[in-house]
C-alpha positions in Angstrom: 3.0 -105.0 46.8 3.6 -102.4 49.3 1.8 -101.7 52.5 0.5 -98.1 52.2 0.4 -97.1 55.9 -1.8 -94.3 56.7 -1.0 -91.8 59.5 -3.3 -92.7 62.5 -2.4 -90.1 65.2 -0.2 -87.1 65.8 2.5 -88.2 68.0 4.4 -86.3 70.8 8.3 -85.6 71.0 10.0 -86.3 74.2 12.1 -83.9 76.0 11.0 -81.0 73.7 7.2 -79.9 73.8 4.5 -82.6 74.5 1.0 -82.3 73.4 -2.0 -84.4 74.1 -2.2 -87.5 71.7 -5.0 -87.0 69.2 -6.7 -89.1 66.9 -8.3 -87.8 63.9 -11.5 -87.1 65.6 -9.8 -85.2 68.2 -10.6 -87.8 71.0 -7.6 -88.4 73.0 -6.1 -92.0 72.8 -7.1 -92.9 76.5 -10.6 -91.4 76.4 -12.4 -94.0 74.1 -9.8 -96.3 72.6 -7.8 -99.2 73.1 -10.9 -101.5 72.8 -10.3 -103.5 69.8 -7.6 -105.4 67.6 -8.1 -103.0 64.7 -7.3 -99.9 67.1 -3.9 -101.5 68.1 -3.2 -102.1 64.6 -3.6 -98.6 64.1 -1.2 -97.6 66.8 1.4 -100.1 65.6 1.1 -98.6 62.0 1.4 -95.2 63.4 4.7 -96.1 64.9 6.0 -97.2 61.7 4.5 -94.2 60.0 6.4 -91.8 62.3 9.6 -93.3 60.8 8.4 -92.2 57.4 8.7 -88.5 58.1 11.2 -86.5 56.2 12.7 -85.3 59.6 13.6 -88.9 60.3 15.0 -89.7 56.5 17.0 -86.5 56.3 18.7 -87.3 59.6 19.7 -90.6 58.7 21.3 -89.2 55.4 23.1 -86.6 57.1 24.2 -88.4 60.2 25.0 -91.5 58.4 26.5 -90.5 54.9 27.1 -86.4 54.7 29.3 -86.6 57.8 31.5 -89.1 56.1 33.6 -88.9 53.0 30.9 -90.0 50.7 28.9 -86.7 50.0 29.7 -83.2 49.2 27.4 -80.2 49.2 25.9 -78.7 45.9 26.2 -75.1 45.5 22.8 -73.9 45.7 20.7 -70.7 47.0 20.9 -70.3 50.9 18.1 -71.7 52.8 17.7 -73.1 56.4 18.8 -76.5 55.3 21.7 -75.5 53.2 22.9 -73.3 56.1 22.8 -76.2 58.3 24.5 -78.6 56.0 27.3 -75.8 55.6 28.0 -75.9 59.1 28.3 -79.8 59.3 30.5 -79.8 56.3 32.9 -77.0 57.8 32.9 -79.2 61.2 31.4 -76.0 62.6 28.1 -77.4 64.0 26.1 -74.8 66.0 23.8 -75.8 69.0 21.0 -74.5 67.0 21.6 -76.7 64.0 18.5 -78.3 62.5 20.1 -81.5 62.1 21.4 -81.5 65.7 17.8 -82.3 66.9 16.4 -85.8 68.2 12.7 -85.0 68.6 11.6 -87.1 65.5 13.2 -90.2 66.7 11.8 -89.8 70.3 8.4 -89.4 68.6 8.9 -92.9 67.2 10.0 -94.0 70.5 7.1 -92.6 72.4 4.6 -94.0 69.8 6.3 -97.7 70.4 5.9 -97.3 74.4 2.3 -96.4 74.1 1.6 -99.5 72.2 3.6 -101.5 74.7 1.7 -99.9 77.6 -1.7 -100.0 76.3 -1.9 -103.2 74.0 -2.2 -105.6 76.9 -5.5 -104.0 78.1 -7.1 -105.0 74.7 -6.6 -108.8 75.2 -9.1 -108.4 78.0 -11.6 -106.7 76.1 -11.5 -108.1 72.5 -11.2 -111.8 72.2 -10.0 -111.6 68.6 -6.9 -110.0 69.9 -4.8 -112.9 71.0 -1.9 -113.3 72.9 -0.2 -114.2 69.8 -1.3 -111.1 68.1 -0.1 -109.0 71.3 3.4 -110.7 71.3 4.0 -109.9 67.5 3.2 -106.2 68.1 5.4 -106.3 71.4 8.4 -107.8 69.3 8.1 -105.1 66.6 7.7 -102.2 69.4 10.6 -103.5 71.2 12.9 -103.7 68.1 11.8 -100.4 66.5 12.4 -98.8 69.8 15.7 -100.2 70.3 16.7 -99.2 66.7 15.9 -95.6 67.3 17.9 -95.5 70.5 20.8 -97.2 68.7 20.7 -94.2 66.1 20.6 -91.7 68.9 23.7 -93.1 70.8 25.6 -93.2 67.7 24.9 -89.7 66.9 24.6 -87.9 70.3 26.2 -90.4 72.7 24.7 -89.6 76.0 20.9 -89.5 75.7 17.9 -89.6 77.8 16.3 -93.1 77.8 12.6 -93.8 78.9 10.3 -97.0 78.3 7.5 -94.9 79.8 4.7 -93.5 77.4 3.9 -89.8 77.4 0.3 -88.8 76.7 0.0 -85.2 78.1 2.0 -82.4 78.7 1.5 -82.6 82.3 3.8 -85.6 82.7 7.2 -85.1 84.1 9.8 -85.3 81.3 13.0 -83.8 82.6 15.0 -87.2 82.1 18.7 -87.2 82.5 21.2 -88.6 79.8 22.7 -92.0 80.4 26.0 -93.4 79.1 26.1 -95.2 75.9 26.8 -98.6 77.5 23.7 -98.4 79.8 21.4 -97.4 76.9 22.5 -100.1 74.4 22.3 -102.8 77.2 18.7 -102.0 77.8 18.3 -102.2 73.9 19.9 -105.7 73.9 17.5 -106.8 76.7 14.6 -105.5 74.4 15.9 -107.1 71.4 16.9 -110.5 73.0 13.1 -110.7 74.2 11.9 -109.5 70.8 13.7 -112.4 69.1 11.7 -114.9 70.9 8.4 -113.6 70.2 9.0 -112.3 66.5 7.4 -113.0 63.6 9.0 -115.7 61.5 10.2 -114.1 58.5 8.3 -116.8 56.2 5.0 -115.6 57.8 4.3 -113.5 54.8 5.2 -113.5 51.3 4.1 -109.8 50.4 5.7 -106.5 51.7 5.1 -107.3 55.3 8.0 -109.9 54.9 10.5 -107.0 55.1 8.2 -104.0 55.9 7.5 -105.4 59.4 10.4 -106.1 61.8 10.7 -109.8 61.9 13.1 -112.1 63.5 15.7 -111.6 60.7 15.6 -107.7 61.5 15.8 -108.2 65.1 18.9 -110.5 64.6 20.4 -107.9 62.1 20.0 -105.2 64.5 21.6 -107.1 67.4 24.5 -107.9 65.1 24.9 -104.3 64.5 24.7 -103.3 68.1 27.2 -106.1 69.1 29.7 -105.1 66.2 29.6 -101.6 67.5 30.3 -102.4 71.2 33.1 -104.8 70.1 34.7 -102.0 68.4 34.3 -99.6 71.3 35.5 -102.1 73.9 38.0 -104.0 71.8 35.9 -107.1 73.2 36.0 -110.5 71.5 32.7 -111.6 73.3 31.1 -108.9 71.6 32.4 -109.7 68.1 31.4 -113.3 68.6 28.0 -112.2 69.5 28.0 -110.3 66.2 29.1 -113.3 64.1 26.5 -115.4 65.9 23.5 -113.2 65.1 24.8 -112.8 61.5 24.8 -116.6 61.1 21.1 -116.6 62.1 20.1 -114.1 59.5 22.2 -116.0 56.8 20.8 -119.3 57.6 17.5 -118.0 57.5 17.6 -116.1 54.2 19.3 -119.4 52.7 16.4 -121.4 54.0 13.6 -118.8 52.6 15.3 -119.2 49.0 13.3 -121.6 46.8 13.7 -122.5 43.2 10.7 -120.7 42.1 12.3 -117.5 43.0 15.0 -117.9 40.3 18.5 -119.1 39.8 20.0 -116.2 42.1 22.4 -118.2 44.4 25.7 -116.4 44.5 28.3 -118.6 46.5 25.6 -120.1 48.5 24.0 -116.7 49.3 20.7 -115.8 48.0 21.8 -112.7 46.2 20.5 -111.2 43.1 22.7 -111.6 39.8 24.3 -108.3 39.5 22.8 -107.4 36.3 19.3 -107.6 38.1 20.3 -106.4 41.5 19.7 -102.7 41.2 16.3 -103.4 39.7 15.1 -105.9 42.4 16.6 -103.6 45.4 15.6 -100.3 44.4 13.0 -100.4 41.5 11.0 -103.4 42.1 12.0 -103.0 46.0 11.3 -105.6 49.0 13.9 -107.9 47.3 14.6 -111.4 48.5 17.8 -110.2 50.1 16.3 -107.3 52.1 15.7 -107.7 55.5 13.9 -104.5 56.7 13.0 -101.3 54.6 10.5 -98.6 55.3 7.4 -98.8 52.9 6.7 -95.6 50.5 3.9 -95.3 48.1 4.7 -91.9 46.6 1.1 -90.7 47.4 0.1 -90.7 51.1 3.8 -91.2 52.0 6.2 -89.8 49.4 10.0 -90.2 50.4 10.5 -86.6 49.2 13.5 -86.2 51.9 15.5 -88.7 49.8 14.8 -87.1 46.6 15.2 -83.7 47.9 18.9 -84.7 49.3 20.1 -86.9 46.4 18.0 -86.0 43.3 16.3 -82.5 43.4 14.8 -79.9 45.4 12.2 -77.4 44.9 14.1 -74.9 42.9 12.6 -74.4 39.5 12.4 -78.3 39.5 16.0 -78.4 38.8 17.7 -81.9 38.7 20.0 -81.1 41.5 19.8 -82.4 45.1 21.6 -80.8 48.2 24.5 -83.4 48.0 26.2 -85.1 45.5 28.7 -88.2 45.6 32.3 -87.1 46.5 35.1 -87.4 44.1 36.3 -90.7 45.7 33.6 -92.2 43.6 35.3 -91.0 40.3 36.9 -92.9 37.4 38.4 -96.3 38.1 42.2 -96.1 38.2 42.5 -92.4 39.6 43.8 -91.6 42.9 42.2 -93.9 45.5 39.0 -95.0 43.7 36.2 -96.7 45.4 35.7 -99.0 42.4 38.6 -101.0 41.3 36.9 -102.7 38.3 35.3 -100.9 35.4 33.2 -104.0 35.2 31.7 -103.5 38.7 28.0 -103.0 38.0 27.7 -100.7 41.2 30.2 -98.2 39.4 27.3 -98.0 36.8 24.5 -98.1 38.9 25.5 -95.8 41.9 27.1 -92.8 40.5 27.0 -90.9 37.3 30.0 -89.1 36.2 28.6 -86.2 33.7 32.2 -84.4 33.5 35.5 -85.4 34.7 36.4 -82.0 35.7 33.7 -82.0 38.4 34.5 -82.7 42.0 31.0 -84.0 43.0 29.1 -86.7 41.1 25.4 -87.2 40.5 24.0 -90.1 42.5 22.1 -92.6 40.6 21.5 -95.2 43.2 17.8 -95.0 44.2 17.0 -91.5 42.8 18.7 -91.2 39.4 16.7 -90.8 36.0 19.8 -91.0 34.0 19.9 -93.6 31.4 22.6 -96.4 31.6 23.9 -95.7 28.3 25.2 -92.4 29.1 29.1 -92.8 30.1 28.5 -96.3 30.7 32.0 -98.0 31.0 30.8 -101.6 30.1 27.7 -100.8 28.1 24.1 -101.8 28.9 24.2 -105.1 27.5 22.4 -107.6 29.8 21.3 -105.0 32.3 18.0 -103.8 33.2 17.3 -100.1 32.8 16.5 -98.1 35.7 13.0 -96.7 36.2 12.7 -93.3 34.5 9.1 -92.4 35.6 10.0 -91.2 39.0 8.5 -87.8 40.0 9.5 -85.3 42.8 6.1 -85.0 44.0 5.5 -88.6 44.1 8.5 -90.4 45.1 8.1 -94.1 46.3 11.7 -95.3 46.9 11.7 -97.3 50.2 14.4 -96.6 52.7 16.5 -99.7 53.3 17.8 -100.3 56.8 19.2 -103.7 56.5 19.7 -106.1 53.7 21.7 -109.3 53.4 25.0 -108.1 52.0 25.1 -105.6 54.8 24.9 -108.6 57.4 27.6 -110.6 55.5 30.0 -107.7 55.6 29.2 -107.1 59.3 30.2 -110.8 60.0 33.4 -110.4 58.0 34.2 -107.3 60.1 33.7 -109.1 63.3 35.8 -112.2 62.1 38.7 -110.1 61.0 38.7 -108.8 64.7 38.4 -112.0 66.0 41.5 -113.6 64.4 44.2 -114.1 66.6 47.0 -114.6 64.3 47.5 -114.3 60.3 47.0 -118.1 60.2 43.5 -117.9 61.7 40.8 -119.7 59.5 38.6 -116.8 60.3 40.6 -114.4 57.9 39.9 -116.7 55.0 36.2 -117.0 56.2 36.2 -113.0 56.3 37.7 -112.7 52.7 35.1 -115.4 51.3 32.1 -113.3 52.4 33.8 -110.0 50.9 34.6 -111.9 47.6 31.0 -113.3 47.5 29.6 -109.8 47.8 32.1 -108.4 45.3 31.7 -111.2 42.8 27.8 -110.9 42.2 28.4 -107.4 41.2 31.2 -107.9 38.6 30.8 -108.1 34.9 31.2 -111.6 33.9 34.0 -110.8 31.7 35.9 -109.2 34.7 35.8 -112.2 37.2 39.1 -113.6 35.9 40.9 -110.3 36.5 39.3 -109.8 39.7 41.9 -108.1 42.0 40.3 -109.6 45.1 42.8 -112.2 45.5 43.3 -113.9 49.2 47.0 -113.8 48.7 46.8 -110.0 48.5 44.7 -109.9 51.7 45.4 -112.5 54.0 46.6 -110.7 57.0 44.4 -108.9 59.6 46.1 -105.6 58.7 45.1 -105.9 55.0 41.6 -107.5 55.4 40.4 -104.8 57.9 40.5 -101.9 55.2 39.2 -104.5 52.5 36.4 -105.2 54.4 35.5 -101.5 54.9 36.1 -100.5 51.3 33.7 -103.4 50.2 31.0 -101.9 52.7 31.8 -98.4 50.8 31.2 -100.1 47.5 28.1 -102.0 48.2 26.4 -99.8 50.7 27.1 -96.3 49.8 24.3 -93.7 50.1 22.4 -95.9 52.6 23.3 -94.2 55.8 26.0 -96.6 56.5 29.3 -95.0 56.0 29.7 -92.6 59.1 29.2 -95.5 61.4 31.6 -97.6 59.6 34.4 -95.1 60.1 33.4 -94.6 63.6 33.7 -98.2 64.3 37.3 -98.2 62.7 38.3 -95.2 64.7 37.2 -97.0 68.2 39.2 -100.0 67.1 42.4 -98.0 66.6 42.3 -95.8 69.8 42.4 -96.5 73.5 40.6 -95.1 76.5 37.0 -94.8 75.1 34.9 -94.5 78.3 31.4 -95.8 77.2 30.2 -96.5 80.7 30.4 -92.8 81.6 28.8 -89.8 80.1 30.9 -86.9 78.5 29.7 -84.6 81.3 31.0 -87.1 84.1 34.3 -87.5 82.3 34.5 -83.7 82.1 33.9 -83.3 85.8 36.6 -85.7 86.6 39.2 -83.7 84.5 39.6 -86.5 82.2 41.3 -85.9 78.9 39.2 -87.3 75.9 40.5 -89.9 73.7 42.3 -88.4 70.4 40.7 -89.6 67.2 42.8 -92.2 65.1 44.7 -90.2 62.2 43.7 -92.7 59.5 40.1 -92.2 60.4 40.6 -88.5 60.1 42.5 -88.8 56.8 39.5 -91.0 55.4 36.6 -88.5 56.7 38.2 -85.5 55.3 39.4 -86.9 52.0 36.5 -85.4 50.2 37.6 -82.0 50.8 39.6 -80.4 47.8 40.9 -77.9 50.3 40.9 -77.4 54.0 40.9 -81.1 54.9 43.7 -80.5 57.5 41.8 -77.8 59.2 38.7 -80.0 59.1 40.7 -82.8 60.7 42.0 -80.7 63.4 38.4 -79.8 64.4 37.7 -83.4 64.9 40.6 -84.2 67.1 38.9 -85.9 70.2 36.1 -88.2 70.7 33.3 -85.8 71.7 33.5 -84.2 68.1 32.4 -87.4 66.7 28.8 -86.5 68.0 26.2 -83.9 67.3 25.5 -81.3 69.9 22.5 -81.3 72.2 20.1 -78.9 70.5 19.8 -75.8 72.7 16.1 -75.9 72.2 16.0 -79.4 73.9 18.4 -78.0 76.9 16.3 -75.1 77.5 13.3 -77.4 78.4 14.9 -80.1 80.2 17.1 -79.0 83.0 18.7 -82.5 83.3 20.5 -82.4 80.0 24.4 -81.6 79.6 25.7 -80.2 76.4 28.5 -82.3 74.6 31.7 -80.5 75.9 33.1 -80.1 72.3 30.2 -77.6 71.8 30.7 -75.7 75.1 32.2 -72.4 74.9 32.8 -71.5 78.6 36.3 -71.9 80.0 35.3 -74.8 82.3 34.7 -77.0 79.3 37.7 -75.7 77.4 40.4 -77.2 79.7 40.9 -80.4 77.6 41.5 -78.7 74.4 
């Protein structure tokens, strides 16, 4: 069962234009609201609902996957979306690009802030709204807000931060940008509080177990932020924090597993058998190994953004999305394939290779209606077929933010960085985590020939790319890859000044850090031509981020443009 969240309010967007927050009956939230427990629940649901919007999901895909080596464009008729994607693909992003906007996430943030401001008043009016109810709501809103800011920092770097709720257009909204360190430390503070008051993950056995942000989700977000900060700052303390929070999630998931959920233990981790993992994760959804995913029902909240991007868009109902998988997902054994085993269930489930001459491949994961028996390298024996009843206008695929294998591989990545030499036990522990994820997805007859042997990956230099590649195999098309590559880049360069904004550094006349050559090679390997030109356009740190949209700069005089996208001579001196 899923939670079919109904829209409660028309939210407001920070920094851009702000309207009065209205309920369906056109009463302002402040006029005659915040009286009952149910009204708080409506507003909490409204915050989650604002995350379901196509604007949010489109950006999560474009920001997290399309900018990486995972996705290529499909040749379709030009429209606003195609034009915006073309700019990004050519590394020629304009300040008017429709994906270089942040209002949809600030809308979620403001909804969270409204609940955090107003919910305490209800406890004094409605006795049924207890302190425990309030703390549960507070933990979710703190964590959801932090998650949104984490996305904003990773994609725009210097962003406005506000914990204040905006109810009317008369309020002052010219908020200056903060440096990433400042924003993320505020997020950590909120998440640490949220962890102490969050729902226990065992509180529910239905969709709410992973549809609401519980303690596991809070800890997963904290682990992700600390892994990011460890990579930026080359700081072992941050990496250790990542490991600690990953351990909390892993232990919690192990404790939640019971025999009545089936024999799905893989190397002591509660992971579904590879033959059933696709069905559990993407068809049935809200799987045991899931941690947090947005809930869609295909009716009142259809995930059309995912469908339009990966499966098809509204052009003669044709089976073609805006993007397809890049050729790195091609046949095992050619070039530098993502999958090294033809018996890897993910090779079958994630990508379909209709023609070996094509440069881009259909995405099966989450959206494909293609039967397993077509071009199936290992045969469909023992595997469940995917759902073939999905429709463009009623698309019910949840969007997954975190699941257990993601956390396991975050821990592995941090352990590799913590290793002080090649004899460090943490390297073996990191390898074991990668192997556990890999083995659950291997066709049983291929386990003996699995190429992931520790003797081949026993050094830090060898293990780091192995972890990254396993994340690519396991988490492709789930909005993770660009951030994985950014972390790799940060670890291999010096001079990132995360405590200062780009504008501050520019004013000080500092030269920006050059991006790592291996990172650039990975990002641009999807291009059949023009890879060198694309890499040259991403030469320094500012190019890792989106520009601040000109429409936001026009209404907020405190905003500064990312210098990579400034054209005047003052901002060209470092290039």
